[in-house]
C-alpha positions as CSV (number, residue, x, y, z in Angstrom):
1,M,6.2,-6.6,-7.5
2,P,7.0,-5.4,-4.9
3,P,5.9,-5.6,-2.4
4,A,8.7,-6.2,-0.7
5,H,8.9,-5.2,-1.3
6,T,6.9,-5.5,-4.1
7,G,5.5,-4.6,-3.3
8,A,4.6,-1.8,-1.5
9,P,5.5,1.1,-2.2
10,V,4.8,4.5,-0.5
11,I,3.8,2.7,2.6
12,A,7.4,2.3,3.5
13,G,7.7,6.1,3.9
14,A,4.4,6.7,5.6
15,S,4.1,8.6,8.8
16,P,1.3,9.8,11.0
17,S,1.5,13.2,9.2
18,S,1.2,11.7,5.8
19,F,-2.5,11.3,5.9
20,P,-5.3,13.7,4.9
21,A,-5.9,16.9,6.8
22,S,-9.5,15.9,6.9
23,S,-8.5,13.0,9.2
24,P,-7.9,14.6,12.6
25,A,-6.2,13.0,15.4
26,P,-8.2,10.2,17.1
27,A,-9.0,12.3,20.1
28,S,-11.1,14.7,18.0
29,R,-13.1,11.8,16.6
30,S,-14.8,10.5,19.7
31,A,-18.2,11.7,18.3
32,A,-17.9,9.5,15.2
33,A,-20.1,6.8,16.8
34,P,-22.9,7.5,19.3
35,V,-22.2,6.3,22.8
36,P,-24.2,6.6,26.1
37,A,-23.6,9.8,28.0
38,N,-22.0,7.9,30.9
39,A,-19.8,5.7,28.7
40,P,-16.0,6.3,28.7
41,A,-14.6,7.8,25.5
42,P,-13.0,5.1,23.3
43,E,-9.2,5.0,23.2
44,A,-7.0,4.5,20.2
45,R,-5.5,1.1,20.0
46,E,-2.0,0.1,21.0
47,P,-0.1,-3.2,21.7
48,G,-1.6,-4.9,24.7
49,R,-4.9,-3.1,24.5
50,P,-8.2,-4.8,23.2
51,G,-8.5,-5.1,19.5
52,Y,-4.9,-4.2,18.5
53,R,-3.9,-7.7,17.7
54,R,-7.1,-8.3,15.7
55,L,-6.6,-5.1,13.8
56,S,-2.9,-5.9,13.0
57,L,-3.7,-9.4,11.8
58,A,-6.7,-8.2,9.7
59,L,-4.5,-5.7,7.8
60,F,-1.8,-8.3,7.4
61,A,-4.3,-10.7,5.8
62,A,-5.5,-7.9,3.5
63,G,-2.0,-7.0,2.4
64,L,-1.1,-10.6,1.8
65,A,-4.3,-11.4,-0.2
66,T,-4.3,-8.3,-2.4
67,F,-0.7,-8.3,-3.4
68,A,-0.6,-12.1,-4.0
69,L,-3.5,-11.4,-6.5
70,L,-1.9,-8.3,-8.0
71,Y,1.2,-10.2,-9.3
72,S,-0.3,-13.7,-9.5
73,T,0.3,-14.0,-13.3
74,Q,3.9,-12.8,-13.3
75,A,5.7,-16.1,-12.6
76,L,3.3,-17.8,-15.0
77,L,3.9,-15.7,-18.1
78,P,5.8,-18.4,-20.0
79,A,3.0,-20.9,-19.4
80,I,0.3,-18.4,-20.3
81,S,2.2,-17.6,-23.5
82,E,2.3,-21.3,-24.4
83,G,-1.3,-21.9,-23.4
84,F,-2.7,-19.1,-25.6
85,G,0.0,-19.2,-28.2
86,V,1.0,-15.6,-27.7
87,T,4.3,-13.7,-27.4
88,A,5.9,-12.5,-24.2
89,G,4.8,-8.9,-24.9
90,Q,1.2,-10.0,-25.3
91,A,1.2,-12.1,-22.2
92,S,2.9,-9.4,-20.2
93,W,-0.4,-7.4,-20.4
94,T,-1.8,-9.7,-17.8
95,V,0.5,-8.0,-15.3
96,S,0.6,-4.5,-16.8
97,A,-3.2,-4.3,-17.0
98,A,-3.5,-4.9,-13.3
99,T,-0.8,-2.5,-12.2
100,G,-1.9,0.1,-14.7
101,A,-5.5,0.0,-13.4
102,L,-4.2,0.3,-9.8
103,A,-2.2,3.4,-10.8
104,L,-5.2,5.0,-12.4
105,F,-7.7,4.3,-9.6
106,V,-5.7,4.7,-6.4
107,L,-6.2,8.5,-6.2
108,P,-10.0,8.6,-6.8
109,L,-10.7,5.6,-4.5
110,S,-8.6,7.1,-1.7
111,A,-10.8,10.2,-2.0
112,L,-14.0,8.1,-1.9
113,S,-12.8,6.4,1.3
114,E,-12.9,9.9,3.0
115,R,-16.7,10.0,2.3
116,F,-17.8,6.3,2.6
117,G,-15.4,5.0,5.2
118,R,-12.1,3.0,5.3
119,T,-13.6,-0.3,6.4
120,R,-16.3,-0.2,3.8
121,M,-13.9,0.7,1.0
122,M,-11.4,-2.0,2.0
123,T,-14.2,-4.6,2.3
124,W,-15.7,-3.9,-1.1
125,S,-12.3,-3.7,-2.7
126,M,-11.3,-7.0,-1.2
127,A,-14.5,-8.7,-2.2
128,V,-14.3,-7.5,-5.9
129,A,-10.6,-8.4,-6.1
130,V,-11.0,-11.9,-4.7
131,G,-14.2,-12.5,-6.7
132,V,-12.5,-11.6,-9.9
133,G,-9.5,-13.7,-8.8
134,L,-11.8,-16.8,-8.7
135,L,-12.9,-16.0,-12.3
136,V,-9.5,-15.4,-13.7
137,P,-8.5,-19.1,-14.0
138,F,-11.4,-19.7,-16.3
139,A,-10.7,-16.9,-18.8
140,P,-11.4,-18.3,-22.3
141,S,-8.9,-16.1,-24.1
142,L,-6.0,-13.7,-23.4
143,E,-8.3,-10.8,-24.1
144,W,-10.7,-11.9,-21.3
145,L,-7.8,-12.6,-19.0
146,V,-6.3,-9.1,-19.5
147,A,-9.8,-7.5,-19.0
148,L,-10.4,-9.4,-15.7
149,R,-6.9,-8.5,-14.5
150,A,-7.6,-4.8,-15.2
151,V,-10.8,-5.0,-13.1
152,Q,-8.8,-6.8,-10.4
153,G,-6.1,-4.1,-10.3
154,A,-8.7,-1.3,-10.1
155,A,-10.4,-3.0,-7.1
156,I,-7.0,-3.5,-5.3
157,A,-6.4,0.3,-5.6
158,G,-9.0,0.9,-2.9
159,I,-7.0,-0.9,-0.3
160,P,-3.6,0.7,0.3
161,A,-4.6,4.3,0.9
162,S,-7.7,3.3,2.9
163,A,-5.7,0.9,5.1
164,M,-3.1,3.6,5.9
165,A,-5.7,6.1,6.8
166,Y,-7.6,3.5,8.9
167,L,-4.4,2.8,10.9
168,A,-3.7,6.5,11.4
169,E,-7.1,7.0,12.8
170,E,-7.5,3.9,15.0
171,V,-3.9,3.4,16.3
172,K,-2.0,5.5,18.8
173,P,0.9,7.4,17.2
174,K,3.6,5.6,19.1
175,A,2.2,2.2,17.9
176,L,1.5,3.3,14.3
177,V,4.9,2.4,12.8
178,G,4.6,-1.2,14.1
179,A,1.1,-1.5,12.7
180,I,2.1,-0.1,9.4
181,G,5.1,-2.5,9.4
182,L,2.9,-5.5,9.7
183,F,0.7,-4.3,6.8
184,V,3.8,-3.8,4.7
185,A,5.0,-7.3,5.7
186,G,1.7,-8.6,4.4
187,N,2.3,-6.7,1.1
188,S,5.8,-8.1,0.7
189,I,5.0,-11.7,1.7
190,G,1.8,-11.6,-0.4
191,G,3.7,-10.4,-3.5
192,M,6.4,-13.1,-3.0
193,S,4.1,-16.0,-2.0
194,G,1.7,-15.3,-4.8
195,R,4.5,-15.9,-7.3
196,L,5.8,-18.9,-5.3
197,V,2.5,-20.6,-4.9
198,T,1.4,-20.1,-8.5
199,G,4.7,-21.4,-9.8
200,W,4.6,-24.7,-7.9
201,A,0.8,-25.2,-8.5
202,A,1.3,-24.6,-12.2
203,Q,4.1,-27.1,-12.3
204,L,1.7,-29.7,-10.9
205,G,-1.4,-28.8,-12.9
206,G,-0.9,-25.9,-15.3
207,W,-1.2,-22.1,-15.0
208,R,-5.0,-22.2,-14.5
209,L,-4.5,-24.3,-11.3
210,G,-1.9,-21.9,-10.2
211,L,-4.2,-18.9,-10.4
212,L,-7.1,-20.8,-8.8
213,T,-4.8,-21.7,-5.9
214,V,-4.0,-18.1,-5.3
215,G,-7.6,-17.1,-5.6
216,L,-8.7,-19.7,-3.0
217,L,-5.9,-18.7,-0.6
218,S,-6.9,-15.0,-1.0
219,L,-10.5,-15.9,-0.3
220,L,-9.4,-17.4,3.1
221,C,-7.4,-14.2,3.8
222,A,-10.4,-12.0,2.9
223,V,-12.7,-13.9,5.3
224,A,-10.1,-13.6,8.0
225,F,-9.8,-9.9,7.3
226,R,-13.5,-9.3,7.6
227,V,-13.9,-11.4,10.7
228,L,-10.9,-9.9,12.5
229,L,-11.2,-6.2,11.5
230,P,-12.5,-4.1,14.4
231,R,-15.1,-1.5,13.8
232,A,-13.8,1.9,13.0
233,R,-14.4,4.1,16.1
234,F,-12.9,7.4,15.0
235,F,-13.8,7.8,11.3
236,R,-15.9,10.8,10.4
237,P,-17.3,11.1,6.9
238,A,-16.0,14.1,4.9
239,S,-17.8,15.7,2.0
240,L,-16.4,15.1,-1.4
241,N,-14.8,18.2,-2.8
242,P,-13.3,17.4,-6.2
243,R,-12.2,21.0,-6.8
244,A,-10.2,21.0,-3.5
245,V,-8.6,17.7,-4.4
246,G,-7.8,18.9,-7.9
247,R,-6.1,22.0,-6.5
248,T,-4.0,19.9,-4.1
249,V,-3.0,17.5,-6.9
250,R,-2.1,20.4,-9.3
251,G,0.0,22.0,-6.5
252,H,1.9,18.7,-6.1
253,L,2.4,18.4,-9.8
254,R,3.9,21.9,-9.9
255,D,6.4,21.1,-7.2
256,P,9.8,20.4,-8.9
257,L,11.1,18.1,-6.1
258,L,7.9,16.0,-5.9
259,L,8.0,15.7,-9.7
260,R,11.6,14.4,-9.5
261,L,10.6,11.9,-6.8
262,Y,7.7,10.7,-8.8
263,G,10.0,10.2,-11.8
264,I,12.6,8.3,-9.7
265,G,9.9,6.0,-8.3
266,A,8.5,5.3,-11.8
267,L,11.9,4.6,-13.3
268,F,13.0,2.3,-10.5
269,M,9.8,0.4,-10.9
270,T,10.4,0.3,-14.7
271,V,13.6,-1.6,-14.0
272,F,12.0,-4.0,-11.6
273,G,8.9,-4.6,-13.8
274,A,11.1,-5.3,-16.8
275,V,13.4,-7.7,-15.0
276,Y,10.9,-9.8,-13.1
277,T,8.3,-9.9,-15.9
278,V,10.8,-11.4,-18.3
279,I,13.2,-13.4,-16.2
280,G,10.8,-16.4,-16.2
281,Y,11.0,-16.5,-20.0
282,R,14.8,-16.6,-19.9
283,L,15.1,-19.3,-17.3
284,V,12.5,-21.6,-18.8
285,E,14.5,-21.7,-22.1
286,E,17.8,-23.3,-22.9
287,P,20.4,-23.6,-21.4
288,F,18.5,-23.4,-18.1
289,S,15.2,-25.2,-18.8
290,L,13.9,-24.6,-15.2
291,G,10.4,-25.7,-14.2
292,Q,7.6,-23.3,-13.2
293,G,8.0,-24.2,-9.5
294,V,11.7,-23.4,-9.4
295,I,11.1,-20.2,-11.3
296,G,8.5,-19.2,-8.8
297,S,10.9,-20.0,-5.9
298,I,13.3,-17.4,-7.4
299,F,11.0,-14.7,-6.0
300,L,12.2,-15.6,-2.6
301,I,15.0,-13.1,-3.5
302,Y,12.4,-10.5,-2.5
303,L,13.4,-11.1,1.1
304,V,16.7,-9.2,0.2
305,G,14.5,-6.2,-0.6
306,T,12.9,-6.4,2.9
307,V,16.4,-6.0,4.4
308,S,17.6,-3.3,2.0
309,S,14.5,-1.2,2.4
310,A,14.8,-1.4,6.2
311,A,18.4,-0.3,6.0
312,A,17.6,2.7,3.7
313,G,17.0,5.0,6.7
314,R,20.5,4.4,8.1
315,L,21.9,4.8,4.6
316,V,20.3,8.2,4.2
317,A,21.6,9.2,7.6
318,R,25.1,8.5,6.6
319,A,25.2,9.4,2.9
320,G,22.2,11.8,2.5
321,R,19.2,11.2,0.2
322,R,21.1,11.7,-3.1
323,G,24.1,9.7,-1.9
324,A,21.7,6.8,-1.0
325,L,20.1,7.1,-4.5
326,Y,23.5,7.0,-6.2
327,L,24.4,3.8,-4.2
328,A,21.0,2.3,-5.1
329,V,21.3,2.9,-8.8
330,T,24.9,1.7,-8.9
331,T,23.9,-1.5,-7.2
332,T,21.0,-2.0,-9.6
333,A,23.2,-1.3,-12.6
334,L,25.8,-3.8,-11.5
335,G,23.1,-6.4,-11.0
336,L,21.8,-5.8,-14.5
337,L,25.2,-6.2,-16.1
338,L,25.9,-9.4,-14.0
339,S,22.5,-10.9,-15.2
340,L,23.9,-10.9,-18.8
341,S,26.0,-13.9,-17.9
342,D,24.9,-17.4,-19.0
343,S,25.8,-18.8,-15.6
344,L,22.8,-19.4,-13.4
345,P,24.7,-18.5,-10.1
346,A,25.7,-15.2,-11.8
347,I,22.1,-14.5,-12.8
348,L,20.9,-15.1,-9.3
349,A,23.6,-12.9,-7.9
350,G,22.5,-10.2,-10.4
351,L,18.9,-10.5,-9.3
352,V,20.0,-10.1,-5.6
353,L,21.8,-6.8,-6.5
354,I,18.9,-5.6,-8.6
355,T,16.4,-6.3,-5.9
356,A,18.5,-4.7,-3.1
357,G,19.1,-1.6,-5.2
358,F,15.5,-1.2,-6.2
359,F,14.0,-1.6,-2.8
360,A,16.6,0.8,-1.2
361,G,15.9,3.4,-3.9
362,H,12.2,3.0,-3.6
363,A,12.3,3.4,0.2
364,V,14.4,6.6,-0.1
365,A,12.1,8.2,-2.7
366,S,8.8,7.2,-1.1
367,A,9.9,8.5,2.3
368,A,11.1,11.8,0.8
369,V,7.6,12.3,-0.7
370,S,6.0,12.4,2.8
371,R,8.7,14.8,4.1
372,T,8.5,17.1,1.0
373,A,4.7,17.6,0.9
374,K,3.7,20.2,3.4
375,T,-0.1,19.8,2.7
376,G,-2.2,17.1,1.1
377,R,0.3,14.4,2.0
378,A,-2.2,11.6,1.3
379,Q,-2.7,12.9,-2.2
380,A,1.1,13.3,-2.6
381,S,1.6,9.7,-1.6
382,A,-1.2,8.6,-4.0
383,L,0.4,10.3,-6.9
384,Y,3.7,8.5,-6.1
385,Q,1.8,5.2,-6.1
386,S,0.3,6.1,-9.4
387,A,3.7,6.9,-10.9
388,Y,5.2,3.8,-9.3
389,Y,2.6,1.4,-10.8
390,L,2.6,3.1,-14.1
391,G,6.4,2.5,-14.1
392,S,5.7,-1.2,-13.4
393,S,3.2,-1.4,-16.3
394,A,5.6,0.3,-18.7
395,G,8.6,-1.8,-17.6
396,G,6.7,-5.1,-17.9
397,T,5.4,-4.3,-21.3
398,L,8.6,-2.7,-22.8
399,G,10.8,-5.4,-21.2
400,A,8.8,-8.2,-22.7
401,L,8.6,-6.6,-26.1
402,A,12.4,-6.1,-26.1
403,Y,13.0,-9.7,-25.1
404,H,10.7,-11.0,-27.8
405,G,12.5,-8.9,-30.3
406,A,16.2,-9.2,-29.3
407,G,16.5,-11.3,-26.2
408,W,17.6,-10.7,-22.6
409,A,20.3,-8.2,-23.6
410,A,17.6,-5.9,-25.0
411,T,15.6,-6.1,-21.8
412,V,18.7,-5.2,-19.8
413,G,19.2,-2.3,-22.2
414,I,15.7,-1.0,-21.4
415,A,16.4,-1.3,-17.7
416,L,19.7,0.5,-18.0
417,L,18.1,3.4,-19.8
418,A,15.7,3.7,-16.8
419,V,18.7,3.6,-14.4
420,L,20.3,6.4,-16.5
421,G,17.1,8.3,-16.1
422,V,17.3,8.0,-12.3
423,V,20.9,9.2,-12.4
424,S,20.0,12.2,-14.6
425,I,17.2,13.3,-12.3
426,T,19.3,12.9,-9.2
427,L,22.2,14.9,-10.8
428,Y,19.7,17.6,-11.8
429,G,18.4,17.7,-8.3
430,S,21.9,18.1,-6.9
431,H,22.5,21.0,-9.3
432,A,19.2,22.7,-8.5
433,A,20.0,22.4,-4.7
434,R,23.4,24.0,-5.2
435,A,21.9,26.8,-7.3
436,E,19.3,27.4,-4.6
437,R,21.9,27.6,-1.9
438,R,23.9,30.1,-3.9
439,T,20.9,32.3,-4.4
440,M,20.0,32.2,-0.7
441,T,23.6,33.0,0.2
442,A,23.7,35.9,-2.3
443,A,20.4,37.3,-0.9
444,A,21.7,37.0,2.7
445,V,24.9,39.0,1.7
446,A,22.8,41.6,0.0
447,R,20.8,42.2,3.1
């Protein structure tokens, strides 16, 4: 899912300060690689300088490949159900296993990249994810397919945090936003194109051909990534200190505001996971009876999310963070209610509203994480990613079970409960902020 955004989640709120304290500014890393005494010190990359275009294209290819793989089965769930003779809830595990494994492994793999290097972590993660992607089409049973998808999700977890840290170390601060933007674009386009390609390929030759097509395209992207990626010039290995990481993580989990933001991210993704995991089942049945290719094309609606997430910053400037979240949940809820119609244009309009609201809310929450965490911002972002993808897994599974039991209205009911959760958390945050202001005012008067 999102990336456009399905895709991608915390990346939208990243900033140069959101990376580990153990990753100093590039100028302090000139000793990372031995150079002759009379050689000029290497400079961080920026547009127009050698290596910047290669670096940007390499990370774009990485984002495209991995997120195409991550959600490759989502548009094919009705065909997978038919192929294995299983229910929507059982087939949904091919998505939930991948996103759940990513959520569990993103924090430890981001820590390992501090010790073994960003490029090495990304290379091995890409290799495993693509290798498994070429095996997935030949899974002999649903159990094997789910197991392979879990391994694939765990491998993909090594890429987002490593990519962001690599960019922060290798690119000049003034060019960092542009480089991150291209990586995010790869995430978004990969998540969308993976569903689109699998849908049309499956319509021509079945779901196994659809998955094989994505695997081969991802292999080409992985080769391009490795050929184009410049050598890291400013990385310095850091010793692994599990206790220090544990203290940082515990500190974040005790921060009330961060906990609320993690909850908001998870609940928004629960809505998105439920809707886009199940929508294919609804549209392949009467009265719509759409083909796999057409259903895959519906994911072009993700482009709406690219626009709404980009506009989130202006929205926060006008309405504040909580005002932007209220607008996002209202838009999402209206889309969910509109999707209850039996009119295809109304359903598509509902998906547009759901997608716009989700991406705007996700952008606001993920950006707030980086601003809220004063230390250990990389770990704070990794925790948000974990919550986000756990929400995706929960939404996909619960939404599919609800649909299998009581139809689309039940799936919408699950999604509306998640929306209500976002509203409740936001209202509680507003109340806590007012109470804190009253306490500070009273303390000031007392002095």
